C-alpha positions in Angstrom: 54.3 130.5 -9.1 55.5 127.2 -10.6 58.5 125.6 -8.8 60.6 122.7 -10.2 63.1 121.2 -7.7 65.9 118.9 -8.9 68.9 117.0 -7.7 70.8 113.7 -7.8 68.9 111.0 -5.9 69.8 110.8 -2.2 71.1 114.4 -2.1 68.4 115.8 0.3 65.6 116.0 -2.2 63.0 114.8 0.3 64.1 117.5 2.8 64.1 120.2 0.1 60.5 119.1 -0.9 59.3 119.4 2.7 61.0 122.8 3.1 59.4 124.2 -0.1 56.0 122.8 0.9 56.3 124.5 4.3 57.3 127.8 2.6 54.2 127.6 0.4 51.9 126.7 3.2 53.2 129.4 5.6 53.1 132.1 2.9 49.4 131.3 2.2 49.9 129.7 -1.3 47.9 126.7 -2.2 49.7 123.7 -3.6 47.5 122.0 -6.3 48.7 118.5 -7.3 48.5 116.9 -10.7 48.8 113.3 -9.4 45.9 113.7 -7.0 43.6 114.2 -9.9 44.6 111.1 -11.7 42.6 107.8 -11.4 45.7 105.9 -10.1 45.9 108.1 -7.0 43.0 106.4 -5.1 44.9 103.1 -5.4 48.4 104.5 -5.0 47.7 106.2 -1.6 47.1 102.7 -0.2 50.4 101.2 -1.6 53.2 100.3 0.7 55.6 103.1 -0.4 58.7 104.5 1.2 57.0 107.3 3.1 53.4 108.2 3.9 52.8 111.1 1.4 54.9 109.7 -1.5 51.8 109.0 -3.7 50.9 112.7 -3.5 54.1 114.1 -4.8 54.3 115.3 -8.4 57.4 113.6 -9.7 58.5 114.4 -13.3 60.8 112.4 -15.5 62.3 114.4 -18.4 64.0 112.5 -21.3 65.0 113.4 -24.9 61.9 111.9 -26.3 59.2 112.1 -23.7 58.0 113.5 -20.3 56.5 111.1 -17.8 54.8 111.5 -14.4 55.7 109.0 -11.7 54.7 107.7 -8.3 58.0 106.8 -6.6 59.8 104.2 -8.7 56.8 101.8 -9.1 54.5 103.7 -11.5 55.0 106.0 -14.5 53.0 107.2 -17.4 53.6 109.5 -20.4 52.5 113.1 -20.3 50.5 114.1 -23.3 51.0 117.8 -22.8 53.7 119.2 -20.5 52.0 122.6 -20.6 48.8 121.1 -19.2 50.7 119.1 -16.6 52.5 122.2 -15.3 49.2 124.2 -15.3 47.7 121.6 -12.9 50.4 121.7 -10.2 52.6 124.1 -8.3 55.6 122.2 -7.0 57.3 119.4 -9.0 60.2 117.1 -8.1 62.6 115.7 -10.6 65.8 113.6 -10.6 66.2 113.8 -14.3 69.7 114.6 -15.7 69.9 117.4 -18.3 68.8 116.3 -21.7 67.8 117.8 -25.1 64.3 118.8 -23.7 65.4 120.2 -20.3 65.4 123.8 -21.5 61.9 123.5 -22.8 60.7 122.2 -19.5 62.7 124.7 -17.4 61.0 127.5 -19.3 57.6 126.5 -18.0 58.5 127.0 -14.4 59.0 130.4 -12.7 61.5 129.0 -10.2 64.0 126.2 -10.4 65.8 125.0 -7.3 68.7 122.5 -7.5 70.1 120.8 -4.4 73.7 119.6 -4.1 75.2 117.2 -1.5 78.8 115.9 -1.0 78.9 113.0 -3.4 80.8 110.8 -0.9 78.0 111.1 1.6 75.5 110.7 -1.2 77.1 107.4 -2.3 76.8 106.0 1.2 73.2 107.1 1.5 72.4 105.7 -1.9 73.9 102.3 -1.1 71.7 102.0 2.0 68.7 103.1 0.1 69.1 100.7 -2.8 69.5 97.9 -0.3 66.5 98.9 1.8 63.5 96.6 2.2 61.4 99.0 0.1 63.8 98.9 -2.9 64.5 95.2 -2.6 60.7 94.6 -2.6 60.2 96.3 -6.0 63.6 96.0 -7.5 65.3 92.9 -6.2 69.1 92.6 -6.9 72.0 90.3 -6.1 73.6 92.7 -3.6 71.5 93.2 -0.5 74.2 94.5 1.8 75.0 98.3 1.5 78.8 97.8 1.9 78.9 95.3 -0.9 76.7 97.4 -3.1 78.9 100.4 -2.4 82.0 98.5 -3.4 80.4 97.3 -6.6 78.9 100.6 -7.6 81.1 103.3 -6.2 82.5 104.5 -9.5 79.0 104.6 -11.1 77.5 106.6 -8.2 80.3 109.1 -8.4 80.1 109.5 -12.1 76.3 110.0 -11.9 76.8 112.8 -9.4 79.6 114.6 -11.4 77.7 115.0 -14.7 74.3 115.6 -13.2 75.7 118.4 -11.0 78.0 119.8 -13.7 75.2 120.1 -16.2 72.9 122.0 -13.8 75.7 124.3 -12.7 76.5 125.3 -16.3 72.8 126.0 -17.0 72.1 127.8 -13.7 72.7 131.3 -15.0 70.8 131.0 -18.3 67.8 129.3 -16.7 67.8 131.2 -13.4 68.4 128.0 -11.3 68.9 128.5 -7.6 71.7 126.3 -6.3 71.2 125.2 -2.7 73.2 122.8 -0.5 72.3 120.0 1.8 75.2 121.0 4.0 74.0 124.6 4.0 70.7 123.5 5.6 72.7 121.3 8.0 75.3 123.8 9.1 73.2 127.0 9.1 69.6 126.4 8.3 68.4 130.0 8.8 70.9 131.3 6.3 70.2 128.7 3.7 66.4 129.2 4.1 66.9 133.0 3.7 68.7 132.5 0.5 65.8 130.3 -0.8 63.2 132.7 0.3 65.0 135.6 -1.4 65.1 133.6 -4.6 61.4 132.7 -4.4 60.5 136.3 -3.5 58.6 135.2 -0.4 58.7 136.9 3.0 58.1 135.1 6.2 58.1 136.5 9.7 60.9 135.4 12.1 58.3 133.4 14.0 57.2 131.6 10.8 60.8 130.8 10.0 61.5 129.3 13.4 58.3 127.2 13.2 59.3 126.1 9.7 62.7 125.0 10.9 61.2 122.9 13.6 58.6 121.4 11.2 61.3 120.2 8.8 64.0 119.2 11.4 65.4 115.8 11.0 63.9 114.7 14.3 60.4 115.8 13.3 60.6 114.3 9.8 62.1 111.0 10.9 59.2 110.4 13.3 56.8 110.7 10.3 59.1 108.9 7.8 61.2 106.3 9.6 61.8 104.1 6.5 63.0 107.0 4.3 65.2 108.9 6.7 68.0 107.1 8.4 71.0 109.4 9.4 70.6 112.8 7.8 74.2 113.9 8.6 77.1 115.3 6.6 80.8 114.4 6.5 80.3 110.8 7.6 82.2 109.7 4.5 85.4 110.7 6.4 84.9 107.7 8.7 83.2 105.2 6.5 85.0 105.3 3.1 88.3 103.4 2.6 91.5 105.1 1.4 91.0 103.5 -2.0 87.5 104.9 -2.3 88.6 108.4 -1.3 91.3 108.2 -3.9 88.8 107.1 -6.5 86.4 109.9 -5.5 89.2 112.4 -6.1 90.0 111.0 -9.5 86.4 111.0 -10.7 85.1 114.1 -9.0 88.2 116.0 -7.8 87.9 119.1 -10.0 84.2 119.5 -9.2 84.8 118.9 -5.4 87.5 121.6 -5.5 85.2 124.0 -7.5 82.5 123.6 -4.8 85.2 123.8 -2.0 84.2 120.4 -0.5 87.0 118.9 1.6 89.3 116.5 -0.3 90.5 114.4 2.6 89.6 113.3 6.1 91.8 116.0 7.8 89.9 119.0 6.4 86.8 120.6 8.0 83.5 120.1 6.4 82.6 123.0 4.2 81.5 124.2 0.7 81.0 127.4 -1.2 78.3 128.7 -3.5 79.3 128.5 -7.2 80.3 131.5 -9.2 78.2 132.1 -12.3 81.3 133.4 -14.1 82.9 130.0 -14.2 84.2 128.6 -17.5 82.3 125.4 -17.3 83.8 124.0 -20.5 87.2 124.3 -18.9 85.9 122.6 -15.8 84.6 119.8 -18.0 88.0 119.3 -19.5 89.6 119.2 -16.1 87.1 116.5 -15.0 87.8 114.4 -18.1 91.5 114.8 -17.7 91.3 113.7 -14.1 89.2 110.7 -15.0 91.7 109.5 -17.5 93.7 108.1 -14.6 90.9 105.4 -14.4 91.9 104.0 -17.8 95.6 104.0 -17.4 97.2 100.6 -17.0 
């Protein structure tokens, strides 16, 4: 089985990676790694990266013109043959948005899992990450305070989420992409795990499921990865975003937020719903564009 996991950066991708790795391990499946067989690996595993095992993760970058393999954000190289690359790994992580070559790459994987997180929480998490010592070390920038970074880049972060998520939702049915939610794992881990296991066609005992949940709990993972994991909560945008930012979020992402049944304001309970594969995604795209036109009105 070849598994490709995707998602917008800072949407719970690290957590999803750990969950899938634990599923593979506890179901007796090996997890061969492409990157561990590359000459750079012996050097990279000694680098000061964001979390201990980062150098061992097969990260794929998909573009219109080329596929590349990466180690975090500090190293990447072109892939000569994507077929050979996939043959040498089992579980691959990508943040790439949909492009002309996405379908070709998707077809090489048996299973595709895409994680979604509320974009307002994601924006707050991204601001902290881009201003972290790790990112500032490799990618120095003028803004070093998360709040200032968020104010300056809020629109961009929301736009990135909208079109990344919309594209994957519209392709989910045709490419058999399993949609999972960060909030699903937070609010009812056993249920969200069961959905994932059913999709992967993997059975685990109840004891194995409980052990897995403990192994990937925020408390456990934070001890091992203190630089990468900070808060790991959902709905904290209700307290931290300004009224102006909430209004801007609804303009940029409102139709998609409503489609996924995320709360639109502070007074609503945190929730979401799994998308319907019968949705008219072209209509949804037009609704998003129409909503965003308010940004350009004088």
